[in-house]
N, C-alpha and C positions, 0 to 999 in steps of 0.2 A: 535433532533437525528445526530449520526454523519455519515459519507460517508466515504470510504477507495477509493482512487483512485489507482489502477494499472494501468501503460503502459508498454505496453512489443512490443518486435517485433516479426511478424510472420516470417513463414521459406521465405515466397515470399519477405520480404525485407519490407512490411508495417508495421507502428505498429499501435496496437490495443488499447484502453481503456477500462478497465472495471471500472464500479461503483459500488462500494458492500456497499449496505444500511441495510442488514438484521444483526441485532447486533450479534445472536450466529456465522456467518461468519469471521467476524470482530474481535470477540476475538479468532477465533480459527487462523486466519491470526498472530493475535499477538503474538501468541506463535515462527513462525518463526523470531523473531529478537532477537538479544541479547540487553543486558541491556542498552549498549550506544545509539545502534539505537532505541531501544523504547523510551528512553530519547526525543531523535531528533523528531520521528514522534509523540510525544505528544506534542511538542511543535509546530507543523505544519509543519515542515521542510520535505523535501523530503527527501527518502532514498535507496540507489540502494543496491538491494540482487539480485550478480549475473549480469543480463542483464533485469531484472524487476527495476522501478521504482515504489515506493511507495510515498503516502500521505494522512494523515488525516485530514480531515477538519470537526471542529466541527461548531456546530450551537453556 
């Protein structure tokens, strides 16, 4: 089962980490990435979109 990690900064300046393990939500979020970023994230690399950092962890 895959896990999508999202790290983002809150308005207070603190960092928040969200772990997404629902396959439907992961599929929806994958549509945010362009082709180059999609290749990177599928390879397990961290991808930054604006201020959010994403990483896909596969079992």
